[in-house]
Backbone as numpy.savetxt, mean C-alpha at the origin, in Angstrom:
# Nx Ny Nz CAx CAy CAz Cx Cy Cz
-0.74 18.53 -2.36 -1.81 18.91 -1.45 -3.10 19.11 -2.24
-4.21 18.75 -1.62 -5.51 18.97 -2.23 -6.32 19.87 -1.31
-6.99 20.87 -1.89 -7.81 21.80 -1.11 -9.23 21.78 -1.64
-10.17 21.75 -0.70 -11.58 21.74 -1.08 -12.40 22.34 0.06
-13.23 23.33 -0.24 -14.13 23.95 0.73 -13.40 24.45 1.97
-12.20 25.02 1.75 -11.46 25.60 2.85 -10.61 24.63 3.64
-10.62 23.35 3.30 -9.82 22.35 3.99 -8.66 21.88 3.11
-7.50 21.69 3.72 -6.30 21.22 3.02 -6.00 19.79 3.42
-5.72 18.97 2.43 -5.46 17.55 2.65 -4.02 17.24 2.21
-3.22 16.77 3.14 -1.86 16.31 2.82 -1.97 14.88 2.33
-1.48 14.63 1.11 -1.71 13.34 0.46 -0.43 12.51 0.47
-0.51 11.34 1.09 0.56 10.35 1.01 0.01 9.14 0.27
0.52 8.91 -0.92 0.12 7.73 -1.68 1.04 6.60 -1.24
0.51 5.72 -0.42 1.36 4.76 0.29 1.62 3.46 -0.46
1.22 3.41 -1.74 1.42 2.17 -2.49 1.47 2.50 -3.98
2.68 2.71 -4.49 2.85 2.97 -5.92 3.94 2.06 -6.48
4.03 2.02 -7.82 5.02 1.18 -8.51 5.63 1.95 -9.67
6.81 1.53 -10.06 7.40 1.93 -11.35 7.84 0.64 -12.03
6.87 -0.02 -12.65 7.14 -1.36 -13.17 7.58 -1.34 -14.63
8.15 -2.47 -15.03 8.42 -2.75 -16.43 7.71 -4.05 -16.75
6.48 -3.91 -17.24 5.67 -5.09 -17.52 5.45 -5.33 -19.00
6.20 -4.63 -19.85 6.01 -4.75 -21.29 6.54 -6.04 -21.87
6.23 -6.32 -23.13 6.61 -7.59 -23.77 8.10 -7.87 -23.73
8.95 -6.85 -23.86 10.40 -7.08 -23.89 10.92 -7.64 -22.57
10.21 -7.39 -21.48 10.66 -7.86 -20.17 9.91 -9.11 -19.71
8.91 -9.53 -20.46 8.13 -10.70 -20.05 8.92 -11.97 -20.34
9.16 -12.75 -19.30 9.95 -13.97 -19.45 9.16 -15.09 -20.11
7.85 -15.10 -19.91 7.02 -16.22 -20.36 5.55 -15.78 -20.39
4.69 -16.75 -20.65 3.26 -16.42 -20.73 2.70 -15.95 -19.40
3.35 -16.31 -18.31 2.87 -15.87 -17.01 3.13 -14.37 -16.82
4.25 -13.89 -17.31 4.50 -12.46 -17.26 3.48 -11.69 -18.09
3.22 -12.20 -19.28 2.20 -11.57 -20.12 0.84 -11.57 -19.43
0.50 -12.71 -18.82 -0.79 -12.82 -18.15 -0.89 -11.92 -16.93
0.21 -11.77 -16.19 0.20 -10.91 -15.00 -0.05 -9.45 -15.41
0.68 -8.97 -16.42 0.47 -7.61 -16.90 -0.96 -7.42 -17.38
-1.47 -8.38 -18.13 -2.83 -8.26 -18.65 -3.87 -8.25 -17.54
-3.62 -9.02 -16.49 -4.56 -9.05 -15.36 -4.57 -7.71 -14.64
-3.39 -7.14 -14.40 -3.31 -5.79 -13.83 -4.08 -4.80 -14.70
-3.89 -4.94 -16.01 -4.53 -4.00 -16.94 -6.05 -4.13 -16.88
-6.56 -5.33 -16.68 -8.01 -5.51 -16.56 -8.56 -4.76 -15.35
-7.83 -4.78 -14.22 -8.25 -4.00 -13.06 -8.27 -2.51 -13.42
-7.23 -2.07 -14.08 -7.12 -0.66 -14.49 -8.28 -0.26 -15.40
-8.52 -1.06 -16.41 -9.52 -0.72 -17.43 -10.95 -0.81 -16.89
-11.21 -1.81 -16.05 -12.59 -2.05 -15.62 -13.03 -1.17 -14.45
-12.08 -0.65 -13.66 -12.46 0.11 -12.47 -12.12 1.60 -12.56
-11.50 2.04 -13.65 -11.15 3.46 -13.82 -12.25 4.19 -14.59
-12.44 5.49 -14.31 -13.26 6.30 -15.21 -12.67 6.25 -16.63
-13.52 6.31 -17.61 -13.09 6.10 -19.00 -11.95 7.02 -19.41
-11.99 8.28 -18.93 -10.98 9.25 -19.37 -9.60 8.98 -18.78
-9.50 8.06 -17.84 -8.22 7.72 -17.22 -7.66 6.38 -17.70
-8.28 5.76 -18.68 -7.83 4.46 -19.15 -6.73 4.63 -20.19
-5.61 3.93 -19.97 -4.48 3.95 -20.89 -4.61 2.81 -21.90
-3.77 2.87 -22.92 -3.60 1.71 -23.79 -2.80 0.64 -23.04
-2.93 -0.60 -23.45 -2.16 -1.68 -22.83 -0.66 -1.44 -23.02
-0.27 -0.90 -24.18 1.14 -0.65 -24.45 1.72 0.34 -23.44
1.03 1.45 -23.21 1.53 2.42 -22.24 1.50 1.85 -20.83
0.47 1.12 -20.50 0.32 0.56 -19.16 1.48 -0.37 -18.82
1.94 -1.13 -19.80 3.02 -2.07 -19.54 4.37 -1.42 -19.35
4.54 -0.21 -19.88 5.88 0.40 -19.85 5.75 1.92 -19.88
5.17 2.50 -18.83 5.03 3.95 -18.75 6.36 4.57 -18.32
6.48 5.89 -18.44 7.76 6.55 -18.25 7.88 7.19 -16.87
9.11 7.55 -16.54 9.35 8.33 -15.31 8.55 9.62 -15.34
8.51 10.27 -16.49 7.77 11.53 -16.59 6.28 11.31 -16.38
5.73 10.21 -16.90 4.33 9.88 -16.64 4.08 9.82 -15.14
4.93 9.10 -14.44 4.76 8.92 -13.00 4.83 10.24 -12.25
5.85 11.04 -12.52 6.03 12.30 -11.80 4.89 13.27 -12.09
4.43 13.31 -13.34 3.34 14.21 -13.69 2.02 13.75 -13.07
1.72 12.46 -13.20 0.43 11.96 -12.72 0.30 12.07 -11.21
1.38 11.79 -10.49 1.30 11.83 -9.04 1.41 13.24 -8.50
2.45 13.96 -8.88 2.81 15.18 -8.16 2.34 16.46 -8.84
2.16 16.43 -10.15 1.65 17.63 -10.83 0.13 17.62 -10.91
-0.43 16.47 -11.30 -1.88 16.39 -11.51 -2.62 15.69 -10.37
-1.94 14.81 -9.64 -2.64 13.93 -8.72 -2.67 14.36 -7.27
-2.16 15.55 -6.95 -2.21 16.14 -5.60 -1.30 15.46 -4.59
-0.50 14.49 -4.98 0.29 13.72 -4.04 1.47 14.55 -3.52
1.68 14.52 -2.20 2.81 15.19 -1.57 3.99 14.25 -1.37
3.72 13.02 -0.98 4.75 11.98 -0.83 4.16 10.67 -1.34
5.03 9.85 -1.94 4.58 8.55 -2.43 5.59 7.49 -2.04
5.10 6.29 -1.77 5.93 5.21 -1.26 5.91 4.05 -2.25
7.08 3.70 -2.76 7.20 2.57 -3.68 7.10 1.25 -2.91
6.30 0.33 -3.43 6.17 -1.01 -2.87 6.58 -2.02 -3.95
7.78 -2.62 -3.83 8.30 -3.47 -4.91 7.64 -4.84 -4.97
7.65 -5.38 -6.17 7.18 -6.74 -6.44 8.11 -7.31 -7.50
8.93 -8.29 -7.13 10.01 -8.72 -8.01 9.53 -9.66 -9.13
8.87 -10.76 -8.81 8.32 -11.67 -9.83 9.34 -12.07 -10.89
10.53 -12.44 -10.43 11.60 -12.77 -11.38 11.35 -14.08 -12.13
10.41 -14.90 -11.67 10.04 -16.07 -12.46 9.22 -15.69 -13.69
8.65 -14.49 -13.69 7.78 -14.05 -14.77 8.41 -12.97 -15.65
9.37 -12.21 -15.10 9.94 -11.07 -15.81 11.47 -11.14 -15.77
12.10 -10.87 -16.89 13.55 -11.04 -17.05 14.30 -10.20 -16.02
13.95 -8.94 -15.89 14.64 -8.04 -14.97 13.83 -7.74 -13.72
12.85 -8.60 -13.46 11.93 -8.31 -12.37 10.85 -7.35 -12.83
9.74 -7.37 -12.14 8.59 -6.55 -12.53 8.71 -5.12 -11.99
8.96 -5.00 -10.70 8.90 -3.69 -10.04 9.83 -3.79 -8.83
11.11 -3.52 -9.06 12.13 -3.84 -8.06 12.53 -2.63 -7.23
13.10 -2.91 -6.06 13.63 -1.83 -5.22 14.69 -1.04 -5.97
15.51 -1.73 -6.74 16.58 -1.06 -7.46 16.02 -0.08 -8.51
15.04 -0.51 -9.26 14.42 0.37 -10.28 13.70 1.54 -9.61
12.93 1.24 -8.55 12.24 2.29 -7.82 13.23 3.23 -7.15
14.26 2.64 -6.55 15.22 3.43 -5.81 15.97 4.44 -6.66
16.17 4.13 -7.93 16.84 5.07 -8.82 16.04 6.36 -8.94
14.71 6.25 -8.95 13.88 7.46 -8.99 13.91 8.19 -7.66
13.95 7.43 -6.56 14.02 8.06 -5.24 15.28 8.91 -5.12
16.38 8.40 -5.65 17.63 9.15 -5.58 17.57 10.43 -6.41
16.72 10.46 -7.43 16.54 11.67 -8.23 15.53 12.63 -7.61
14.56 12.07 -6.86 13.47 12.88 -6.30 13.26 12.55 -4.82
14.28 12.75 -3.99 14.16 12.34 -2.59 13.14 13.14 -1.79
12.76 14.31 -2.28 11.76 15.12 -1.59 10.34 14.63 -1.85
10.18 13.77 -2.85 8.85 13.32 -3.24 8.61 11.83 -2.98
9.65 11.02 -3.05 9.48 9.58 -3.10 10.23 8.88 -1.98
9.66 7.77 -1.52 10.27 6.87 -0.54 10.26 5.48 -1.15
11.34 4.73 -0.96 11.39 3.37 -1.49 11.41 2.36 -0.35
10.64 1.31 -0.51 10.68 0.18 0.40 11.44 -0.98 -0.24
11.91 -1.86 0.61 12.58 -3.06 0.15 11.61 -4.22 0.07
12.18 -5.41 -0.05 11.38 -6.63 -0.12 12.23 -7.78 0.35
11.58 -8.87 0.73 12.32 -10.11 0.99 11.44 -11.30 0.66
12.11 -12.41 0.46 11.44 -13.69 0.23 12.16 -14.71 1.09
11.50 -15.27 2.11 12.18 -16.18 3.04 12.74 -17.43 2.37
12.29 -17.74 1.16 12.81 -18.90 0.44 14.23 -18.66 -0.07
14.73 -17.41 0.06 16.09 -17.10 -0.35 17.12 -17.40 0.73
16.68 -17.81 1.91 17.60 -18.25 2.96 18.58 -17.19 3.40
19.80 -17.62 3.75 20.82 -16.72 4.29 21.21 -15.64 3.27
21.26 -16.01 2.00 21.61 -15.03 0.99 20.62 -13.88 0.92
19.35 -14.18 1.14 18.33 -13.15 1.13 18.46 -12.20 2.32
18.89 -12.73 3.45 19.11 -11.87 4.61 20.22 -10.87 4.33
21.27 -11.33 3.67 22.36 -10.42 3.30 21.87 -9.37 2.30
21.03 -9.79 1.36 20.50 -8.85 0.37 19.64 -7.78 1.05
18.84 -8.18 2.03 18.02 -7.23 2.75 18.89 -6.21 3.47
19.98 -6.67 4.06 20.90 -5.74 4.72 21.50 -4.76 3.72
21.82 -5.25 2.51 22.39 -4.38 1.48 21.38 -3.33 1.02
20.13 -3.73 0.83 19.10 -2.79 0.44 18.92 -1.72 1.52
18.93 -2.17 2.76 18.76 -1.22 3.87 19.94 -0.25 3.93
21.14 -0.75 3.73 22.33 0.10 3.80 22.30 1.16 2.71
21.78 0.82 1.54 21.77 1.79 0.44 20.64 2.81 0.57
19.44 2.36 0.96 18.29 3.25 0.93 17.70 3.55 2.31
18.33 3.09 3.38 17.84 3.37 4.73 16.35 3.03 4.83
16.03 1.81 4.55 14.65 1.37 4.44 13.86 1.59 5.72
12.63 2.07 5.54 11.68 2.14 6.65 10.62 1.05 6.55
10.56 0.39 5.39 9.53 -0.61 5.20 9.94 -1.65 4.18
9.18 -2.74 4.15 9.32 -3.78 3.14 7.94 -4.14 2.61
7.92 -4.64 1.39 6.68 -5.13 0.78 6.83 -6.63 0.53
5.87 -7.41 0.99 5.94 -8.87 0.89 4.82 -9.38 -0.01
5.16 -10.41 -0.79 4.23 -10.95 -1.77 4.18 -12.46 -1.55
3.31 -12.89 -0.65 3.34 -14.28 -0.20 2.92 -15.28 -1.26
2.31 -14.83 -2.34 1.88 -15.75 -3.40 2.88 -15.83 -4.55
4.01 -15.14 -4.43 4.98 -15.15 -5.54 5.53 -16.55 -5.78
5.64 -16.91 -7.04 6.21 -18.20 -7.41 7.73 -18.14 -7.38
8.33 -19.23 -6.97 9.79 -19.36 -7.00 10.11 -20.82 -7.29
10.45 -21.10 -8.54 10.70 -22.48 -8.94 9.46 -23.33 -8.76
9.58 -24.40 -7.96 8.45 -25.29 -7.72 7.51 -24.77 -6.64
7.94 -23.77 -5.90 7.12 -23.24 -4.81 6.11 -22.24 -5.34
4.86 -22.35 -4.87 3.79 -21.46 -5.30 3.37 -20.50 -4.18
4.26 -20.25 -3.22 3.94 -19.28 -2.18 4.52 -19.66 -0.84
4.35 -18.78 0.14 4.87 -18.98 1.49 3.97 -18.26 2.49
4.24 -18.45 3.77 3.41 -17.85 4.82 4.26 -17.00 5.76
3.65 -15.97 6.30 4.32 -15.13 7.29 4.71 -15.92 8.53
4.04 -17.01 8.77 4.30 -17.83 9.95 5.38 -18.89 9.73
5.95 -18.97 8.52 7.02 -19.93 8.25 8.26 -19.60 9.09
9.02 -20.60 9.52 10.21 -20.33 10.34 11.18 -19.36 9.68
11.42 -19.50 8.38 12.34 -18.59 7.72 11.75 -17.18 7.61
10.44 -17.07 7.50 9.82 -15.74 7.50 10.08 -15.04 8.82
10.04 -15.79 9.91 10.34 -15.21 11.22 11.78 -14.71 11.27
12.71 -15.45 10.64 14.10 -15.00 10.61 14.19 -13.62 9.93
13.46 -13.45 8.86 13.50 -12.19 8.13 12.80 -11.08 8.92
11.71 -11.38 9.58 11.04 -10.37 10.40 11.92 -9.97 11.58
12.64 -10.92 12.12 13.61 -10.59 13.17 14.70 -9.66 12.64
15.15 -9.91 11.40 16.15 -9.04 10.78 15.59 -7.64 10.57
14.33 -7.53 10.14 13.70 -6.22 10.00 13.71 -5.48 11.33
13.35 -6.18 12.38 13.32 -5.57 13.71 14.72 -5.10 14.11
15.72 -5.92 13.83 17.11 -5.59 14.15 17.57 -4.35 13.39
17.16 -4.21 12.13 17.59 -3.10 11.29 16.75 -1.84 11.50
15.67 -1.95 12.24 14.79 -0.81 12.44 13.79 -0.60 11.33
13.54 -1.64 10.54 12.53 -1.58 9.48 11.20 -1.99 10.11
10.34 -1.04 10.37 9.15 -1.32 11.19 7.88 -1.53 10.39
7.83 -1.06 9.14 6.61 -1.11 8.36 6.64 -2.29 7.40
5.82 -3.27 7.65 5.79 -4.50 6.86 4.49 -4.51 6.06
4.59 -4.18 4.78 3.43 -4.17 3.89 3.28 -5.55 3.27
2.10 -6.12 3.39 1.88 -7.49 2.90 0.69 -7.49 1.94
0.92 -7.97 0.71 -0.19 -8.10 -0.24 -1.09 -9.24 0.23
-2.27 -8.88 0.65 -3.30 -9.86 1.00 -4.61 -9.38 0.39
-4.74 -9.64 -0.89 -5.89 -9.12 -1.60 -6.32 -10.03 -2.72
-6.93 -9.46 -3.75 -7.42 -10.28 -4.86 -6.29 -11.04 -5.53
-6.63 -12.18 -6.05 -5.63 -12.95 -6.78 -5.30 -12.26 -8.10
-4.12 -12.53 -8.62 -3.67 -12.00 -9.89 -3.12 -13.18 -10.69
-3.55 -13.34 -11.91 -3.09 -14.44 -12.74 -1.57 -14.39 -12.85
-0.89 -15.53 -12.73 -1.38 -16.89 -12.48 -1.27 -17.31 -11.01
-1.15 -16.36 -10.09 -0.89 -16.67 -8.69 -2.08 -17.36 -8.04
-1.80 -18.12 -6.99 -2.82 -18.92 -6.35 -3.58 -18.11 -5.29
-4.88 -18.16 -5.36 -5.72 -17.37 -4.47 -5.42 -17.65 -3.00
-5.27 -18.92 -2.63 -5.09 -19.28 -1.22 -3.78 -18.76 -0.64
-2.79 -18.48 -1.49 -1.51 -17.98 -0.98 -1.61 -16.53 -0.51
-2.73 -15.86 -0.79 -2.97 -14.51 -0.29 -3.90 -14.50 0.93
-4.19 -15.65 1.48 -5.07 -15.71 2.64 -4.48 -14.92 3.80
-5.34 -14.29 4.62 -4.87 -13.40 5.69 -4.58 -14.12 7.00
-4.84 -15.42 7.08 -4.74 -16.11 8.37 -3.36 -16.00 9.02
-2.31 -16.00 8.21 -0.96 -15.96 8.78 -0.60 -14.61 9.37
-1.37 -13.57 9.06 -1.13 -12.24 9.63 -1.30 -12.29 11.15
-2.29 -13.03 11.61 -2.62 -13.10 13.02 -1.42 -13.55 13.86
-0.79 -14.64 13.46 0.32 -15.19 14.22 1.53 -14.26 14.17
1.85 -13.73 12.99 3.03 -12.87 12.87 2.86 -11.57 13.66
1.68 -10.98 13.61 1.46 -9.72 14.32 1.58 -9.91 15.83
1.14 -11.05 16.33 1.29 -11.35 17.75 2.75 -11.57 18.11
3.47 -12.24 17.25 4.87 -12.57 17.54 5.78 -11.36 17.46
5.39 -10.33 16.66 6.26 -9.17 16.45 5.49 -7.88 16.73
5.21 -7.60 17.99 4.41 -6.42 18.32 5.10 -5.10 18.01
6.44 -5.11 17.84 7.15 -3.87 17.53 7.05 -3.51 16.04
6.60 -4.43 15.21 6.44 -4.17 13.78 5.00 -3.76 13.49
4.82 -2.98 12.41 3.47 -2.65 11.96 3.20 -3.41 10.68
2.13 -4.16 10.65 1.76 -4.96 9.49 0.65 -4.22 8.73
1.02 -3.61 7.61 0.06 -2.88 6.78 -0.43 -3.86 5.72
-1.65 -4.30 5.87 -2.19 -5.35 4.99 -2.80 -4.68 3.77
-2.07 -4.78 2.67 -2.50 -4.12 1.44 -3.72 -4.80 0.85
-4.65 -3.95 0.42 -5.91 -4.40 -0.18 -6.87 -4.93 0.89
-6.56 -4.65 2.16 -7.40 -4.98 3.33 -7.97 -6.39 3.27
-7.20 -7.29 2.68 -7.61 -8.69 2.67 -8.66 -9.06 1.65
-9.16 -8.10 0.86 -10.22 -8.42 -0.10 -9.83 -9.63 -0.96
-10.73 -10.57 -1.16 -12.14 -10.58 -0.77 -12.40 -11.18 0.61
-11.41 -11.16 1.49 -11.54 -11.73 2.83 -11.64 -10.62 3.87
-12.48 -9.62 3.60 -12.54 -8.45 4.45 -12.94 -8.81 5.88
-13.90 -9.69 6.02 -14.36 -10.04 7.37 -13.25 -10.71 8.17
-12.53 -11.63 7.55 -11.42 -12.27 8.25 -10.38 -11.24 8.67
-10.05 -10.33 7.74 -9.07 -9.30 8.06 -9.53 -8.45 9.25
-10.77 -8.03 9.24 -11.27 -7.16 10.31 -11.22 -7.86 11.67
-11.56 -9.13 11.72 -11.53 -9.86 12.99 -10.10 -9.98 13.51
-9.13 -10.12 12.61 -7.72 -10.16 13.03 -7.28 -8.78 13.50
-7.58 -7.75 12.71 -7.10 -6.41 13.01 -7.67 -5.85 14.30
-8.87 -6.25 14.65 -9.47 -5.69 15.86 -8.78 -6.19 17.12
-8.11 -7.34 17.04 -7.41 -7.85 18.22 -5.91 -7.64 18.15
-5.41 -7.19 17.00 -3.97 -6.96 16.83 -3.76 -5.48 16.53
-3.41 -4.67 17.53 -3.32 -3.22 17.32 -2.21 -2.78 16.39
-1.29 -3.69 16.04 -0.22 -3.35 15.09 -0.54 -3.78 13.67
-1.82 -4.04 13.39 -2.27 -4.39 12.04 -3.05 -3.21 11.46
-2.68 -2.83 10.25 -3.25 -1.68 9.55 -3.85 -2.15 8.23
-4.67 -1.30 7.63 -5.28 -1.63 6.35 -4.86 -0.65 5.26
-4.24 -1.15 4.19 -3.93 -0.35 3.02 -5.08 -0.44 2.03
-5.56 0.70 1.53 -6.81 0.75 0.78 -6.65 0.57 -0.73
-5.45 0.21 -1.21 -5.30 -0.10 -2.62 -6.29 -1.19 -3.01
-6.87 -1.08 -4.16 -7.91 -1.95 -4.73 -9.28 -1.63 -4.15
-9.37 -1.35 -2.85 -10.66 -0.94 -2.29 -11.08 0.43 -2.84
-10.11 1.35 -2.98 -10.43 2.74 -3.34 -11.20 2.88 -4.65
-10.82 2.20 -5.73 -11.50 2.49 -7.00 -12.96 2.10 -7.04
-13.42 1.27 -6.10 -14.86 0.95 -6.07 -15.69 2.18 -5.73
-15.04 3.25 -5.27 -15.75 4.49 -5.01 -16.39 5.03 -6.29
-15.83 4.65 -7.44 -16.37 5.06 -8.74 -17.33 4.03 -9.31
-16.91 2.78 -9.34 -17.69 1.76 -10.05 -18.82 1.17 -9.19
-18.60 1.10 -7.88 -19.62 0.54 -6.99 -19.59 1.30 -5.66
-20.12 2.52 -5.62 -19.99 3.37 -4.44 -20.63 2.79 -3.18
-21.72 2.07 -3.30 -22.32 1.49 -2.09 -21.45 0.34 -1.55
-20.81 -0.39 -2.43 -19.88 -1.43 -1.99 -18.70 -0.79 -1.29
-18.20 0.31 -1.85 -17.11 1.02 -1.18 -17.55 1.51 0.20
-18.77 2.03 0.29 -19.28 2.48 1.58 -19.31 1.34 2.60
-19.69 0.15 2.14 -19.70 -1.01 3.03 -18.28 -1.35 3.48
-17.32 -1.34 2.54 -15.93 -1.66 2.88 -15.39 -0.67 3.90
-15.49 0.64 3.61 -14.92 1.65 4.50 -15.67 1.67 5.82
-16.98 1.41 5.79 -17.75 1.37 7.02 -17.33 0.23 7.93
-17.13 -0.93 7.37 -16.67 -2.07 8.17 -15.27 -1.81 8.75
-14.39 -1.26 7.93 -13.03 -0.99 8.40 -13.03 0.02 9.54
-13.82 1.08 9.43 -13.86 2.08 10.48 -14.50 1.53 11.75
-15.44 0.62 11.60 -16.05 0.01 12.79 -15.06 -0.86 13.54
-14.31 -1.67 12.82 -13.44 -2.64 13.46 -12.07 -2.08 13.82
-11.49 -1.24 12.95 -10.11 -0.80 13.15 -10.02 0.58 13.80
-10.81 1.51 13.41 -10.83 2.95 13.70 -10.09 3.69 12.60
-10.13 5.01 12.66 -9.65 5.83 11.54 -8.15 6.11 11.58
-7.43 5.56 12.56 -5.99 5.78 12.65 -5.17 4.71 11.95
-5.81 3.66 11.48 -5.05 2.52 10.93 -5.43 2.20 9.50
-5.83 3.21 8.75 -6.16 3.04 7.34 -5.33 4.01 6.51
-4.77 3.53 5.39 -3.90 4.37 4.56 -4.38 4.37 3.11
-4.35 5.56 2.54 -4.73 5.75 1.14 -3.64 5.23 0.21
-4.06 4.66 -0.89 -3.10 4.29 -1.93 -3.82 4.15 -3.27
-3.16 4.61 -4.31 -3.73 4.54 -5.66 -3.36 3.24 -6.37
-2.30 2.56 -5.86 -1.75 1.40 -6.57 -1.25 1.80 -7.95
-0.83 3.06 -8.10 -0.34 3.56 -9.37 0.72 2.60 -9.93
0.64 2.29 -11.19 -0.13 2.91 -12.24 -1.43 2.18 -12.56
-1.93 1.37 -11.62 -3.22 0.75 -11.91 -4.30 1.83 -11.94
-4.24 2.76 -10.98 -5.20 3.86 -10.96 -4.48 5.19 -10.75
-5.10 6.24 -11.24 -4.56 7.60 -11.14 -5.04 8.21 -9.82
-4.14 8.80 -9.03 -4.57 9.34 -7.73 -5.52 10.53 -7.83
-5.50 11.27 -8.94 -6.31 12.48 -9.02 -7.79 12.21 -8.77
-8.35 11.27 -9.53 -9.78 11.03 -9.38 -10.11 10.32 -8.08
-9.18 9.51 -7.57 -9.43 8.85 -6.29 -9.50 9.87 -5.15
-8.55 10.81 -5.13 -8.56 11.84 -4.08 -9.81 12.69 -4.18
-10.13 13.16 -5.37 -11.30 14.03 -5.54 -12.58 13.32 -5.11
-12.75 12.09 -5.54 -13.98 11.37 -5.21 -14.06 11.02 -3.73
-12.91 10.71 -3.11 -12.94 10.37 -1.69 -13.28 11.59 -0.83
-12.71 12.73 -1.16 -13.04 13.95 -0.40 -14.52 14.28 -0.52
-15.09 14.03 -1.68 -16.52 14.32 -1.90 -17.44 13.22 -1.38
-16.88 12.07 -1.06 -17.71 10.90 -0.76 -18.33 10.97 0.63
-19.54 10.49 0.73 -20.18 10.30 2.03 -20.94 8.97 2.02
-20.89 8.27 3.14 -21.64 7.03 3.29 -23.12 7.34 3.08
-23.82 6.59 2.23 -25.23 6.88 1.97 -26.06 6.95 3.25
-27.04 7.82 3.24 -27.82 8.11 4.44 -28.45 6.86 5.04
-28.92 5.96 4.19 -29.60 4.77 4.71 -28.62 3.76 5.32
-27.31 3.99 5.18 -26.30 3.12 5.77 -25.63 3.75 7.00
-25.93 5.02 7.25 -25.23 5.74 8.30 -25.59 5.29 9.71
-26.77 4.74 9.90 -27.14 4.27 11.24 -26.24 3.12 11.68
-25.69 2.40 10.72 -24.79 1.29 11.04 -23.33 1.70 10.94
-22.98 2.53 9.95 -21.58 2.83 9.67 -21.14 4.24 10.06
-22.07 5.13 10.39 -21.69 6.49 10.71 -21.39 7.30 9.47
-20.68 8.42 9.66 -20.37 9.31 8.55 -18.86 9.49 8.46
-18.41 9.91 7.28 -17.01 10.22 7.06 -16.80 11.72 7.29
-16.12 12.08 8.38 -15.84 13.47 8.66 -14.61 13.93 7.89
-14.40 15.23 7.85 -13.20 15.77 7.20 -11.95 15.26 7.88
-11.94 15.18 9.21 -10.76 14.70 9.91 -10.46 13.24 9.58
-11.49 12.41 9.46 -11.28 11.01 9.07 -10.65 10.95 7.69
-11.15 11.75 6.76 -10.61 11.76 5.41 -9.16 12.23 5.40
-8.85 13.24 6.21 -7.46 13.73 6.27 -6.52 12.64 6.79
-6.95 11.91 7.82 -6.12 10.83 8.35 -5.86 9.76 7.29
-6.92 9.34 6.62 -6.79 8.26 5.65 -5.95 8.71 4.45
-6.17 9.92 3.97 -5.49 10.38 2.75 -4.01 10.67 2.96
-3.57 10.85 4.20 -2.15 11.14 4.34 -1.59 11.13 5.75
-2.36 11.56 6.72 -1.79 11.75 8.05 -1.39 10.43 8.71
-2.14 9.37 8.47 -1.79 8.08 9.06 -0.47 7.55 8.50
-0.31 7.59 7.19 0.95 7.14 6.59 2.10 8.06 6.97
1.83 9.35 7.10 2.88 10.29 7.52 3.39 9.92 8.91
2.51 9.49 9.78 2.93 9.06 11.12 3.81 7.82 11.04
3.43 6.86 10.20 4.20 5.62 10.09 5.58 5.85 9.51
5.71 6.84 8.65 6.99 7.08 7.95 7.69 8.37 8.40
7.24 8.95 9.51 7.89 10.14 10.07 8.02 11.26 9.04
6.94 11.50 8.32 6.89 12.55 7.31 6.32 13.82 7.94
7.01 14.93 7.78 6.51 16.20 8.29 5.29 16.66 7.49
4.29 17.15 8.23 3.04 17.60 7.61 2.89 19.10 7.86
2.58 19.89 6.84 2.36 21.33 7.05 1.24 21.59 8.05
1.40 22.64 8.83 0.39 22.98 9.83 -0.99 23.16 9.20
-1.02 23.71 7.99 -2.29 23.99 7.34 -3.10 22.73 7.04
-2.46 21.55 7.13 -3.14 20.29 6.80 -3.50 19.50 8.04
-3.39 20.10 9.20 -3.67 19.38 10.45 -5.15 19.11 10.65
-5.46 18.45 11.77 -6.83 18.08 12.11 -7.53 19.21 12.85
-8.84 19.22 12.78 -9.60 20.20 13.55 -9.56 19.87 15.03
-9.43 18.59 15.35 -9.28 18.13 16.73 -7.95 17.39 16.82
-7.06 17.72 17.79 -5.76 17.04 17.87 -5.90 15.53 17.93
-5.00 14.84 17.23 -5.05 13.38 17.18 -4.68 12.78 18.53
-5.38 11.73 18.91 -5.05 10.98 20.11 -3.92 10.00 19.78
-3.10 9.60 20.78 -2.10 8.55 20.55 -2.76 7.29 20.02
-2.09 6.61 19.13 -2.65 5.42 18.49 -2.37 4.20 19.34
-3.39 3.46 19.69 -3.24 2.26 20.51 -2.30 1.28 19.85
-1.39 0.71 20.63 -0.51 -0.33 20.11 0.77 0.19 19.52
0.90 1.50 19.30 2.13 2.05 18.76 3.06 2.42 19.90
4.33 2.09 19.72 5.32 2.23 20.78 6.23 3.41 20.51
7.24 3.57 21.32 8.15 4.70 21.20 8.66 4.83 19.77
8.66 6.06 19.25 9.10 6.29 17.88 7.95 6.28 16.90
6.74 6.09 17.41 5.58 6.08 16.52 4.51 6.98 17.10
4.87 8.20 17.42 3.97 9.11 18.09 3.07 9.83 17.12
2.54 11.01 17.57 1.61 11.75 16.73 2.24 12.18 15.41
1.40 12.58 14.49 1.88 13.03 13.19 2.81 14.22 13.38
4.06 14.15 12.83 4.94 15.31 12.92 4.41 16.46 12.08
4.33 17.64 12.65 3.83 18.81 11.94 4.94 19.82 11.78
5.22 20.19 10.54 6.31 21.13 10.28 6.03 22.44 10.99
6.99 22.91 11.76 6.84 24.16 12.47 6.09 24.04 13.77
5.58 22.84 14.07 4.77 22.67 15.27 5.58 22.09 16.41
């Protein structure tokens, strides 16, 4: 929990990793390049005092994660979003199994999501069922630009992708997190295009599509899709750190998102370990859209910040929120959400 000026903020970091990106796990030059590309984001967009060495960044410890998130970073709950990348890493980069081992040790703090790749066919459907049976999955993370042999990516609108989304619906896995953001070496930029979100969101209205990185650098395309698809949400990983390096750009991003989506469909995420949640939370609570931009974008109220920092993700994942962290004005039902996706659960309320 974070407290400032008499207000309490319940923090749900909705996009974290526990990866093994070090040299011993790198299968080839692509694995090395992927880790280095992640590190460039970390180094170039973090405040200087939060920059790690490349060695630590590639292979940080369980203790690093628990301390940075829950002791120093104000996080109350965090959600692992896996990325396998087995063509680049011997044991995978950031797997449900690796993440899930920490969840089993810290179930009060961590939630693990699964993953699928429609190119795995029937065997992948069975694997998804196994992951769900072990960890009672509430969500999956999809990486449409991931390489697999000769294939350089896939689309949410592919027939086999629909088979997997149907399986998610059957299993009760409602939160579908999709990486649709900046390219990462050596992945292909076009494989992260947001266009396929439109068709899938229409076809599966019972699922929630949380588009990680809000489509950057395709923010306008994402916003036009999200405004007509009420089950499309925006995950703020990658957008958040611009609050430090380019605050007016961040104001433009958050202003556009609030105009098109509203404040109920945006979720905070640090993308740990790319960025540390401590400085992101502190800067976001203190942040205000510059005065000369407010006539177009409005202002960020405390209630908007509370929703983005934790209450929206808490609603999606049925996480109880302490009464002290509630809104000054009761939340309205969220358009497009169906039975089982009601107001934020409040402990004791």
